[in-house]
Every structure is written in structure tokens, then in C-alpha cells.
PABA-861469 format. One record per residue (C-alpha): x, y, z. Coordinates in pm, 1 decimal. Example, Ala and Ser with C-alpha at 12.3 -4.5 7.8 and 13.67 -1.06 7.14 Angstrom:
! residues 2
+----------+----------+----------+
|       c1 |       c2 |       c3 |
+----------+----------+----------+
|   1230.0 |   -450.0 |    780.0 |
|   1367.0 |   -106.0 |    714.0 |
+----------+----------+----------+
***
This chain:
! residues 326
+----------+----------+----------+
|       c1 |       c2 |       c3 |
+----------+----------+----------+
|  -6801.9 |   4286.6 |    460.0 |
|  -6964.8 |   3950.9 |    388.4 |
|  -7016.3 |   3705.5 |    668.2 |
|  -6862.8 |   3411.1 |    437.5 |
|  -6629.5 |   3400.3 |    126.2 |
|  -6550.3 |   3135.0 |    -97.2 |
|  -6198.0 |   2999.4 |   -138.7 |
|  -6192.5 |   3095.5 |   -501.2 |
|  -6311.2 |   3445.2 |   -404.9 |
|  -6051.3 |   3484.7 |   -141.5 |
|  -5784.4 |   3403.3 |   -423.2 |
|  -5910.9 |   3707.8 |   -623.7 |
|  -5944.1 |   3920.2 |   -304.5 |
|  -5578.0 |   3835.6 |   -178.5 |
|  -5432.3 |   3945.1 |   -515.1 |
|  -5635.1 |   4240.6 |   -533.2 |
|  -5538.5 |   4371.8 |   -216.3 |
|  -5182.0 |   4358.6 |   -293.0 |
|  -5234.2 |   4514.8 |   -631.9 |
|  -5404.0 |   4806.2 |   -479.7 |
|  -5110.6 |   4851.2 |   -219.7 |
|  -4825.1 |   4784.5 |   -472.2 |
|  -4829.7 |   4901.6 |   -836.8 |
|  -4533.9 |   4671.4 |   -893.5 |
|  -4765.7 |   4361.8 |   -879.9 |
|  -4888.4 |   4242.6 |  -1200.0 |
|  -5063.3 |   3911.2 |  -1310.8 |
|  -5016.9 |   3694.9 |  -1599.4 |
|  -5156.4 |   3366.1 |  -1715.8 |
|  -5394.1 |   3189.2 |  -1952.7 |
|  -5751.7 |   3316.4 |  -1970.5 |
|  -5703.4 |   3520.7 |  -1630.5 |
|  -5805.9 |   3860.8 |  -1782.9 |
|  -6156.7 |   3931.7 |  -1914.5 |
|  -6270.4 |   3562.3 |  -1856.2 |
|  -6185.3 |   3574.7 |  -1477.5 |
|  -5973.9 |   3235.4 |  -1490.5 |
|  -6094.8 |   2904.3 |  -1582.0 |
|  -6155.9 |   2851.1 |  -1193.3 |
|  -6281.9 |   3202.4 |  -1154.8 |
|  -5994.3 |   3275.3 |   -942.5 |
|  -5910.8 |   3610.5 |  -1084.3 |
|  -6255.4 |   3741.0 |  -1136.3 |
|  -6260.8 |   4126.9 |  -1114.0 |
|  -5889.7 |   4186.4 |  -1164.6 |
|  -5916.7 |   4277.9 |  -1540.5 |
|  -6199.9 |   4510.1 |  -1465.2 |
|  -6019.6 |   4685.2 |  -1171.8 |
|  -5685.1 |   4709.5 |  -1287.0 |
|  -5704.1 |   4675.3 |  -1675.2 |
|  -5505.7 |   4510.8 |  -1934.7 |
|  -5171.3 |   4683.7 |  -1836.2 |
|  -5154.9 |   4499.4 |  -1507.2 |
|  -5346.7 |   4177.0 |  -1581.2 |
|  -5211.0 |   3992.4 |  -1891.5 |
|  -5374.7 |   3706.8 |  -2096.3 |
|  -5093.5 |   3490.2 |  -2235.4 |
|  -5047.1 |   3251.4 |  -2495.3 |
|  -5086.9 |   2880.1 |  -2401.3 |
|  -4715.7 |   2837.3 |  -2311.1 |
|  -4600.3 |   2776.3 |  -1949.7 |
|  -4263.8 |   2850.7 |  -2030.7 |
|  -4349.8 |   3183.6 |  -2178.6 |
|  -4561.9 |   3286.5 |  -1858.9 |
|  -4280.1 |   3189.0 |  -1595.9 |
|  -4001.5 |   3313.0 |  -1811.5 |
|  -4181.7 |   3642.2 |  -1848.5 |
|  -4259.3 |   3630.3 |  -1479.7 |
|  -3889.6 |   3589.8 |  -1419.9 |
|  -3746.2 |   3842.0 |  -1618.9 |
|  -4023.4 |   4096.4 |  -1494.5 |
|  -3938.3 |   4005.4 |  -1128.5 |
|  -3567.8 |   4031.0 |  -1185.0 |
|  -3608.8 |   4391.2 |  -1313.7 |
|  -3831.4 |   4523.4 |  -1022.7 |
|  -4180.9 |   4387.5 |  -1070.7 |
|  -4361.2 |   4157.9 |   -843.5 |
|  -4533.5 |   3944.2 |  -1104.1 |
|  -4803.8 |   3659.0 |   -988.9 |
|  -4804.0 |   3383.9 |  -1257.7 |
|  -5092.3 |   3127.8 |  -1302.6 |
|  -5021.7 |   2799.8 |  -1440.3 |
|  -5375.4 |   2668.2 |  -1478.1 |
|  -5322.2 |   2306.7 |  -1348.4 |
|  -5027.2 |   2201.5 |  -1129.9 |
|  -4956.1 |   1898.2 |  -1351.4 |
|  -4814.8 |   2172.2 |  -1606.1 |
|  -4564.3 |   2288.2 |  -1373.1 |
|  -4368.6 |   1992.0 |  -1574.4 |
|  -4368.2 |   2211.3 |  -1871.9 |
|  -4181.6 |   2517.1 |  -1739.7 |
|  -3974.6 |   2294.2 |  -1479.3 |
|  -3648.7 |   2420.4 |  -1613.7 |
|  -3733.7 |   2774.5 |  -1512.2 |
|  -3903.1 |   2653.5 |  -1161.8 |
|  -3614.8 |   2416.2 |  -1083.5 |
|  -3299.3 |   2531.6 |  -1242.9 |
|  -3332.8 |   2923.0 |  -1276.7 |
|  -3580.2 |   3107.1 |  -1058.7 |
|  -3482.9 |   2958.3 |   -728.2 |
|  -3083.8 |   2992.5 |   -794.6 |
|  -3069.1 |   3346.6 |   -922.8 |
|  -3034.4 |   3519.1 |   -569.6 |
|  -2772.4 |   3255.7 |   -456.8 |
|  -2566.5 |   3291.2 |   -783.7 |
|  -2544.7 |   3677.7 |   -790.2 |
|  -2458.2 |   3697.9 |   -416.4 |
|  -2796.5 |   3857.5 |   -366.1 |
|  -2755.2 |   4135.8 |   -620.3 |
|  -3068.2 |   3997.0 |   -794.8 |
|  -3379.6 |   3881.8 |   -643.4 |
|  -3686.4 |   3697.8 |   -791.4 |
|  -3979.2 |   3812.2 |   -604.4 |
|  -4271.4 |   3623.1 |   -802.8 |
|  -4539.9 |   3375.3 |   -705.3 |
|  -4672.9 |   3094.5 |   -940.5 |
|  -5020.2 |   3016.5 |   -836.1 |
|  -5153.5 |   2687.1 |   -947.6 |
|  -5471.4 |   2479.7 |   -932.7 |
|  -5368.2 |   2154.4 |   -722.8 |
|  -5501.3 |   1819.1 |   -632.0 |
|  -5760.8 |   1566.3 |   -700.1 |
|  -6123.0 |   1432.9 |   -590.0 |
|  -6284.1 |   1573.7 |   -911.3 |
|  -6242.2 |   1303.1 |  -1153.0 |
|  -6027.1 |   1524.7 |  -1387.7 |
|  -5813.3 |   1230.8 |  -1472.5 |
|  -5431.9 |   1158.1 |  -1450.9 |
|  -5286.7 |   1469.0 |  -1622.0 |
|  -5525.3 |   1737.7 |  -1430.3 |
|  -5554.3 |   1573.5 |  -1076.3 |
|  -5215.4 |   1538.9 |   -916.2 |
|  -5127.5 |   1690.0 |   -584.5 |
|  -4753.4 |   1808.2 |   -679.8 |
|  -4630.5 |   1981.1 |   -365.8 |
|  -4379.4 |   1700.8 |   -355.7 |
|  -4240.4 |   1820.0 |   -689.9 |
|  -4130.2 |   2168.1 |   -559.0 |
|  -4025.4 |   2039.9 |   -226.9 |
|  -3720.0 |   1873.7 |   -399.6 |
|  -3598.9 |   2221.1 |   -520.4 |
|  -3379.8 |   2415.4 |   -270.5 |
|  -3483.8 |   2802.2 |   -310.4 |
|  -3869.4 |   2779.0 |   -343.2 |
|  -4104.9 |   2872.3 |    -74.0 |
|  -4417.4 |   2644.4 |    -65.7 |
|  -4771.3 |   2755.7 |     32.8 |
|  -5097.2 |   2545.0 |     25.9 |
|  -5384.1 |   2728.3 |    220.7 |
|  -5687.7 |   2533.1 |    350.3 |
|  -5917.1 |   2833.6 |    413.6 |
|  -6045.9 |   3130.2 |    275.6 |
|  -5882.2 |   3354.0 |    520.8 |
|  -5554.5 |   3175.7 |    501.4 |
|  -5556.9 |   3222.2 |     99.7 |
|  -5590.7 |   3598.9 |    139.3 |
|  -5323.2 |   3635.2 |    432.3 |
|  -5070.8 |   3384.1 |    273.9 |
|  -5121.6 |   3545.9 |    -69.2 |
|  -5004.3 |   3898.7 |     82.4 |
|  -4700.4 |   3696.3 |    244.6 |
|  -4608.0 |   3527.6 |    -80.6 |
|  -4641.2 |   3842.1 |   -302.4 |
|  -4437.6 |   4035.4 |    -61.2 |
|  -4166.8 |   3772.3 |    -35.3 |
|  -3822.0 |   3843.6 |   -208.0 |
|  -3794.1 |   3483.1 |   -256.9 |
|  -4006.2 |   3270.2 |   -525.5 |
|  -4326.2 |   3129.7 |   -399.8 |
|  -4512.9 |   2832.8 |   -559.3 |
|  -4867.3 |   2890.9 |   -431.1 |
|  -5085.5 |   2558.4 |   -444.4 |
|  -5472.6 |   2631.0 |   -461.1 |
|  -5678.3 |   2330.1 |   -412.1 |
|  -5935.0 |   2262.9 |   -691.5 |
|  -6134.1 |   2067.3 |   -440.9 |
|  -6153.0 |   2355.8 |   -209.6 |
|  -6252.1 |   2622.2 |   -443.9 |
|  -6634.9 |   2613.4 |   -363.0 |
|  -6579.4 |   2562.0 |     39.6 |
|  -6671.6 |   2870.9 |    223.9 |
|  -6524.1 |   3053.4 |    549.0 |
|  -6483.2 |   3394.1 |    730.9 |
|  -6319.0 |   3649.1 |    515.3 |
|  -5974.6 |   3772.2 |    617.6 |
|  -5995.5 |   4100.8 |    802.0 |
|  -5842.5 |   4419.3 |    653.9 |
|  -5446.2 |   4395.3 |    597.2 |
|  -5446.7 |   4029.1 |    714.4 |
|  -5105.0 |   3883.1 |    653.8 |
|  -5013.3 |   3511.7 |    736.9 |
|  -4636.6 |   3474.7 |    763.8 |
|  -4512.2 |   3190.6 |    569.0 |
|  -4373.3 |   2912.0 |    789.1 |
|  -4634.5 |   2886.6 |   1067.4 |
|  -4848.8 |   2598.5 |   1115.8 |
|  -5216.9 |   2639.2 |   1273.9 |
|  -5341.9 |   2390.4 |   1533.2 |
|  -5684.4 |   2372.0 |   1400.6 |
|  -5800.7 |   2124.0 |   1668.7 |
|  -5682.0 |   2064.0 |   2021.8 |
|  -5644.1 |   1717.5 |   2111.2 |
|  -5442.2 |   1471.4 |   2363.9 |
|  -5424.2 |   1114.2 |   2208.0 |
|  -5276.8 |   1163.7 |   1857.5 |
|  -5148.8 |   1432.2 |   1610.8 |
|  -5288.8 |   1450.9 |   1265.5 |
|  -5077.7 |   1666.8 |   1034.9 |
|  -5241.0 |   1771.9 |    717.9 |
|  -5205.3 |   2004.7 |    413.9 |
|  -5462.4 |   2189.1 |    202.4 |
|  -5760.6 |   1956.0 |    119.8 |
|  -5656.5 |   1696.0 |    393.3 |
|  -5718.5 |   1951.3 |    650.5 |
|  -6094.3 |   1917.1 |    635.1 |
|  -6061.4 |   1567.4 |    584.9 |
|  -5859.5 |   1506.2 |    909.0 |
|  -6106.1 |   1736.6 |   1094.6 |
|  -6371.3 |   1514.8 |    996.5 |
|  -6187.5 |   1208.1 |   1079.5 |
|  -6080.8 |   1354.3 |   1401.1 |
|  -6497.8 |   1435.2 |   1477.7 |
|  -6525.9 |   1048.2 |   1414.9 |
|  -6277.1 |    926.4 |   1628.4 |
|  -6402.1 |   1162.4 |   1913.8 |
|  -6701.5 |    939.2 |   1905.3 |
|  -6492.0 |    671.3 |   1984.0 |
|  -6323.1 |    831.3 |   2268.6 |
|  -5998.3 |    923.4 |   2078.2 |
|  -5905.9 |   1276.6 |   2098.5 |
|  -5712.6 |   1383.0 |   1788.6 |
|  -5513.7 |   1713.3 |   1756.0 |
|  -5517.4 |   1846.1 |   1400.1 |
|  -5247.6 |   2070.3 |   1254.9 |
|  -5286.5 |   2260.4 |    931.2 |
|  -4915.0 |   2266.5 |    814.8 |
|  -4990.4 |   2545.9 |    551.1 |
|  -4659.2 |   2577.9 |    438.5 |
|  -4388.9 |   2305.0 |    332.1 |
|  -4128.9 |   2566.5 |    284.4 |
|  -4055.3 |   2707.7 |    539.8 |
|  -4190.2 |   2401.0 |    727.2 |
|  -4301.8 |   2471.5 |   1098.2 |
|  -4166.7 |   2152.2 |   1268.4 |
|  -4178.0 |   2304.5 |   1602.3 |
|  -4533.5 |   2314.9 |   1608.9 |
|  -4548.0 |   1947.0 |   1517.9 |
|  -4322.7 |   1844.5 |   1780.3 |
|  -4494.3 |   2057.4 |   2045.3 |
|  -4784.2 |   1882.5 |   1966.8 |
|  -4623.2 |   1545.5 |   2004.1 |
|  -4497.5 |   1640.0 |   2331.7 |
|  -4853.0 |   1611.0 |   2442.7 |
|  -5013.9 |   1338.8 |   2228.9 |
|  -4688.5 |   1110.8 |   2158.7 |
|  -4863.7 |    958.3 |   1840.3 |
|  -4807.6 |   1099.2 |   1468.9 |
|  -5011.2 |   1048.9 |   1177.5 |
|  -4945.2 |   1242.2 |    863.5 |
|  -5221.5 |   1294.8 |    605.9 |
|  -5111.1 |   1401.2 |    264.6 |
|  -5250.5 |   1391.3 |    -83.4 |
|  -4902.6 |   1333.0 |   -240.8 |
|  -4813.6 |    997.1 |   -337.4 |
|  -4642.9 |    796.9 |    -65.5 |
|  -4326.2 |    758.0 |   -260.6 |
|  -4151.1 |   1101.9 |   -212.9 |
|  -4433.3 |   1277.0 |    -29.7 |
|  -4388.3 |   1548.1 |    216.8 |
|  -4488.1 |   1353.2 |    508.4 |
|  -4150.0 |   1147.4 |    469.5 |
|  -3943.6 |   1457.9 |    518.7 |
|  -4165.6 |   1558.2 |    835.3 |
|  -4125.8 |   1187.0 |    980.8 |
|  -3747.5 |   1202.9 |    920.2 |
|  -3723.1 |   1534.9 |   1143.8 |
|  -3937.3 |   1381.3 |   1413.7 |
|  -3727.9 |   1068.8 |   1398.1 |
|  -3432.3 |   1302.0 |   1443.7 |
|  -3536.0 |   1570.3 |   1688.3 |
|  -3854.1 |   1398.8 |   1851.4 |
|  -3783.0 |   1034.4 |   1883.9 |
|  -3811.6 |   1035.7 |   2276.7 |
|  -4156.8 |   1188.9 |   2246.7 |
|  -4327.3 |    887.3 |   2065.7 |
|  -4497.7 |    618.1 |   2221.9 |
|  -4554.3 |    433.0 |   1916.1 |
|  -4456.9 |    412.5 |   1555.1 |
|  -4519.9 |    699.9 |   1309.5 |
|  -4789.7 |    652.7 |   1054.3 |
|  -4858.3 |    799.0 |    706.7 |
|  -5158.9 |    810.2 |    514.9 |
|  -5101.0 |    929.8 |    159.4 |
|  -5199.9 |    861.0 |   -222.0 |
|  -5112.3 |    542.3 |   -381.7 |
|  -4825.2 |    556.0 |   -628.5 |
|  -5040.1 |    500.3 |   -941.8 |
|  -5147.9 |    759.4 |  -1196.2 |
|  -5497.0 |    896.1 |  -1073.1 |
|  -5791.3 |    727.1 |  -1241.1 |
|  -6053.6 |    919.8 |  -1419.1 |
|  -6352.3 |    717.9 |  -1273.7 |
|  -6448.7 |    887.3 |   -937.1 |
|  -6494.9 |    558.9 |   -748.9 |
|  -6143.8 |    445.4 |   -867.9 |
|  -5991.4 |    802.8 |   -768.4 |
|  -6150.2 |    764.6 |   -438.6 |
|  -5938.4 |    431.5 |   -390.1 |
|  -5622.0 |    607.7 |   -454.1 |
|  -5613.3 |    917.5 |   -244.5 |
|  -5665.5 |    949.5 |    134.0 |
|  -6011.8 |    929.2 |    264.1 |
|  -6178.4 |    970.2 |    635.0 |
|  -6229.6 |    585.4 |    657.7 |
|  -5849.6 |    558.5 |    573.4 |
|  -5727.3 |    800.5 |    846.4 |
|  -5969.3 |    660.6 |   1113.4 |
|  -5848.1 |    306.5 |   1052.9 |
|  -5469.5 |    405.4 |   1080.6 |
|  -5546.2 |    603.5 |   1396.5 |
|  -5735.1 |    311.9 |   1538.0 |
|  -5458.0 |     83.9 |   1481.1 |
|  -5215.4 |    337.1 |   1641.0 |
|  -5424.7 |    399.5 |   1952.8 |
|  -5418.9 |     21.9 |   2016.9 |
|  -5045.7 |    -14.0 |   1973.1 |
+----------+----------+----------+
***
């Protein structure tokens, strides 16, 4: 096994492992077959499993997710790709009104075990309609699980858990992480959804981040360490199920919280997490809670302007400095 694997390779590896394990797993999406996906996240799947299990679709998000829903209701475990997470809006009726409600409305008689994979997030200058971090859209819909891994090993392990889930999962793969490298997942690696990871221990402040904000928070923590501020960094990994217990456990030690999220501040997941902390961990806090999030504007195409909108290491460091001086 290779010493390192890229994030994008880990996506294909995670899907391939489940397709080898379970013949009911199939893939569908635009250009995912012989082309290997526009981000090369399905490379090798068409060659190994053939067109009977890796389906190239028309350019119709409604058709992709609608077909996946029907397949899941009749015994398959489809993995549907929506090329950019912004385009979840094109199939939103299925994702918000149909898929998450079938199990409830049939009293558990029908499940919809599907995964909707999508390339998410900014930082690459793709413009306002191809750069959004949209986890917060899915977070408003009861009945969807939401996964957003930050490392190659977590991609593979969480993909296994998502495909095996009897509930629908929206699986956000961050475009800005595709080229990043890390240790590959060991054989049979499964990361149960809903378990956050403490990726850096610290005593002075808790930074909670998701997806591409995790390496950003780690970089900020290293810079803060040079100033004598010891930050603990939590990779939330999932929004649903949400591991609030790990955050509260960290706060019992640090007594200060900063959320680092790429979603816009308005309606971002940090607001939900902060409200839980206010309800269940208010007595643990020695300072106000702070949120670092994207501005509530369409994402600019120009890289220098985009960098102003989304969180940065400097913004996190400044917020933590302010908080430790409180």
C-alpha cells in the first residue's frame, strides 16, 4: 500500500471498496464513467466495474437524484454525484421533500439508502455559482445525514459508513482538498458518522472546524502556539449526526470556543453548535463564543476578493487573540 494517497484518490478508493463488498452499490452521475469524473474522483471505477454499475447520466441533477431515489427504494445502494454542490439547488425537491421523508412517511417500510456526493467549497476562484459551501443548506432538512471529511483516510472510512447507512447521506468533498495528501485508510476502515476527532490537543481555546477549515484551523493553532496560546482543534467531520459531546468535553478543559466555518455567517452550522453550547455548556464558558465564517455575499471570482470573503488563518488568529484577552 502507498505511504500517502490524495484526497481525490481516497474518494475513488472508498467507493471501490464498497462496490467490491456489496454488489448492490452502483454509481451514477455526469462524466463519472470512462472520463473518471471532472475532478478525477471516480477514476478507475468504470474500468473495474463496467457500465452496468457505473452509469454516465444526462446533464440533469433531477434525473440523477430521482433515479437514485427509485433505485434505493427498490433494493440498491446508489452513489449519485452532483458535480458541484451549488447544483444541489437543481434537485432540491428530491433532496428536501422526497428522499428524507420516505422512511418516516411509510412507517419504516421503505428505506432510501443512498449517498449524494458533491464537490463543495471555495478558494479556487470558480465564481459565485461554483464555489459555495452548502452544508448549511442540507442542515435545514430533517432526515439527511451530512458528512464532510477533511483527510484522505476519513474520506475512505466515512464513505464506507455513508454507503452502508440505511438513511440518505449528503457527502461533501471539498474541492480545495482534492490534491492534499495523507496516509491511506487501512483495510476495512469504517469511520462511524457522528464522531468528531480531536486533531490537536490544547488547553486555552477550542477551535471547531469542518472540511477545508480543519487544516486552516491547525495552521492558525501553530501560529498561536508561537504566542503562547495553546489551541485545541476539533474536526467535526459530520453535521448530522452532530457530535456536541466532544465539543463540550473540550470546553470543560479550555472554557473558550471559536467555530471556523466556510458557510456564510447567516445560517451557518456554527450558529447551531453555539446554541447547543449555550443550552448545555454555558457554565463551562469563561468568555463569549466567537464565530469565524464567510461573509454573506456571493463569492467573487477574483482570488484576492474571494480571500476577503472566506475565513483565513489571519482571521482565526485575530479572533482567538481577542478572545484570550477577554
